N, C-alpha and C positions, 0 to 999 in steps of 0.2 A: 311599646317595644323596649325590652331591657337590653343590657349590654351583651356583647358576644361572648361565647364560651367555646371551648373545644371539648366535645363529648361524643360518645357513640350514639348513633341514630340508625334505626332499621330503615330499610328501603321504603316501606309503605308510609312510615311517618314522614320521611323526607319528601316523598311525592305530595302528600297532603299539605305539608307546610309550604312547599314551593308553589303549589297551585294557588293557595290562598294569597301568598306574597305577590305572585305575578298578577293575579286578578286585582289586587289592591294597588299595585304600583305601575301598571301598564300605561295609564294616562300620562303620568309624569315621565316615564321612560320614553314614550313616543314623542312627547313635547320636547324633551331634551335632546334626543338623538335622531329624531326623524329626518331632519335636514341632512345630517351626515350620512345616514343610511340610504336616503333617497327612496321615493315611493316605488320606483322601478330600478333597483340597483342591487348589486351583489358585492358586499363588503365583507371580507373574511375576518377582520380583526380591527382592534383600535389603532393599529399601526396604519390603517387606511389602505391595505392591500385589496385591490378590486379585481374581480375575476376577469374582466376584459383585458387587463394587463397581465395577470398571473397565468391565465390559461390552465389552471389546475384540473378543470373538468374535461378539457378537450372539446371536440365538436359535440354540441348538444341538440342540434336540429333533429327532430323526429324521435329523440330518445325519451323513454319513459323515466321520469325523474321524481324522486321523493325528497322533499326537504323536511328533515326531522328537527323539531323545535323551531318551527317556521316563524313564530312571533306574528308580526303583521304581514308576513308573506312577501317582504321586499325581494328576497333572493329568488323565490319561486316565480314571482311576477317578472323579474328580469329574465329568468330562464324561458318563460312563456313568450316573452318578447323576442327571444332568439330562436323561436321555433320548436322548443321542447314541449313535451306533454307532461307538465309538472303539476304535482299536487303537494299539499303540506299537511303536517300534523303538529299540534301543540297542546300542552296540557292546560293552558290558560284560555278559558272562554273569552275573557276580556281582550286578550291579545288577538284572538280570532275575530272579535267584533271590530277591532281596528283594521284588520285585514279586509274585512268586508267594506268598511268605510273607504279604504284606499281603492278597492276594486271599483267602487262606484265613481270615485274621483278620476281614475285613470282609464276606465273602460277595459281594463285587463283583469279578468276574474280568476282567482286562485281557488280551485276546489280544495277544501280543507276539512279536517276532522279534528275533534277534541279527543286526544289520545296520548298515551305515554309512549316513550321509546321502547319500553319492555313489552308492549302489547300493541303492535302495529296492526291497524285494520286493513291490511294489504294482503292480497293473495300471494302465495308462495311462488317464487320464480317469475314475478311479473314486472320487476323494476330493473332497468338498465343501469341506473346511477342513483345512489343515495348521497345526500350531502347535508351538512349541518355547520353553520357559521356561528359558533358560540351559542348553539341552540341547546338541546337536551343533554349533551354529553358532559359538560362541566358539572352537572348536578347529579350524576349517577353514583349511588352508593355502591351498587354491585355492577361491575362492568360487563361481565359475560352475558347475562340475560339480554341486554340491549344489543350487543354485538351479534349474538346468535340470531336475534330477530332480523337484523340487517342481512345476515348471511342467508336466512330463510327466504326473504323476499327478492333477493338479487337473482338474476339469471346467471348461469355460468359465464364467467368473463366479466360480469358486472362489477362496478367499482363503488367504493365508499370513500368520501373525502370529508374530513371534519376538522374544525379548529377548536382548540380548548386553551384555557389558561396554561401557560408553560409550567410544567411541574416544579421547576426551580424557583418559581415565584413564591412558593409556600414557605420558603425560608425567611422571607422578608416581611416587614409590616405593610399594611395596606395603605401606602403613602407614596405618591408619585414624585415627591421631592427628594433631595439628597438625603434627608433623614430616613428615607425608605431603602437605603443601601446597606444597612447594618443587619446582619443575620441575627434573627431572634428565635427561630425555631429549627429543630432538626428536620432536614429533608426527609428523613425516614419515619417521622411521626405522622401516621396516616389518620389521626383522629380528626373527624370532620369539624369544620367551622360552623357554629350554630348560633343564630340569634333567637332569643326566646321571648315569648309573650309574657304578659303579667301573671299568667297562670303557671309559668315555668316550662310550658310545653314549647317544642320547636316551632318557630315562626318563619325561619329561612335556614336552609341547609346547603352547604357547599363542601363536598368531600375533597380529599386530596389523594391522588394516586401518583406514584412515581412513574418515571419513563418506562422502567422495566415492567411495572404493573400493566401499563397500557399495551406495550408490545406483546406481552404474554397473553393478555385477554383477547387481542385481535387475532393472534395465531390460534388460540384455543377455540375461537368461534369458527375456525375453518377458513380464515381469510389470510392472504399473503400481503405483507407490507411491501409496497413498491416505492414509497418515498416518504421522507420526513422533512419538513421545512420549518425554519425559525425566522420569520420575517424580521429584518432589521428595521429600526426606526428611521424613517426618511429625514434627512437633514432639514427639509423645508416644512415638515409637519409639526405644528406647535399646539395641536389640540390635546387637551387633557381629558381623559375619560376614566373616572374612578382612580384606580391605582396606576393607570397607564399614562405616560407623558414623556416629553422629550428628554428630561433629565435622566430618569432611570432607563428609558428606552435606548439611550446611547450606549449603555453599559451592560444591561441585563436583558435577556430575551423575555418577552411578555407573552408570546403566543407560540403554540406548537400546532402545526397542521400535519395530519396523518392521511396518507393515501394508501388504500388497500384494495385488493382485488380478489374476487371469488374465483378459485381455480376452475379451469375447464377440465372435466374428467377425461382421462386418457381413453382413447378408443379401445374397446374390448378386443384384445388380440388373440383370445382363445379360439381354437379351431371349431368349426361348426359341429354340433352334435356332442 
């Protein structure tokens, strides 16, 4: 792996690069973060916000739920433990192998498919709730195709809740210490962060979209934004995760959580005939 660069990458190349990267790094990721995430747990972000306390999804018992970018299925597994009918999708086959391992360890099986957020293998209008905790959404080069897919699969009144890297973080270096508090890039520079392989081809891609990019894309997909949250860093939380940690977390938001809803069509008020 060579050093990172900022350069344009098309959506297909980004998917291919990130699939290879997650297949390569999943073992290390689960070894490092598995205890924090929990085999049956729903953690929204490195700040440690957990769904049982946050209640962002509302009552889930009996609801048909899709976790997008499910990784090893920790969130979907927690949803199933709460009575939801949850399934997951992830682009990494290796992550899904870890999900199957945890299924066997816990006795809670997560039905899952290897698929991208832009081509969900889910019937239209069949899902009550879609969610993603730092899953597929931070890696999208083009936002609208994925959000249109979510709108397609949701029932009228269905909800989407997802967490991503806070857009403001892109101004700062990838450093959780005080050195990471100096602005080094323009917030408006949307050039993706790319790590390249020995051949110069993308090996990992993480795009940047501004807050207005996200809100416009959600609305353009036919969804209504109902809430935005920026979880603060808890005073008692001292765990460093990549560029997230208590030093920067006390001053700069690290996570954005978006809640959106598919509108319910108004009743047809035209007279008969």
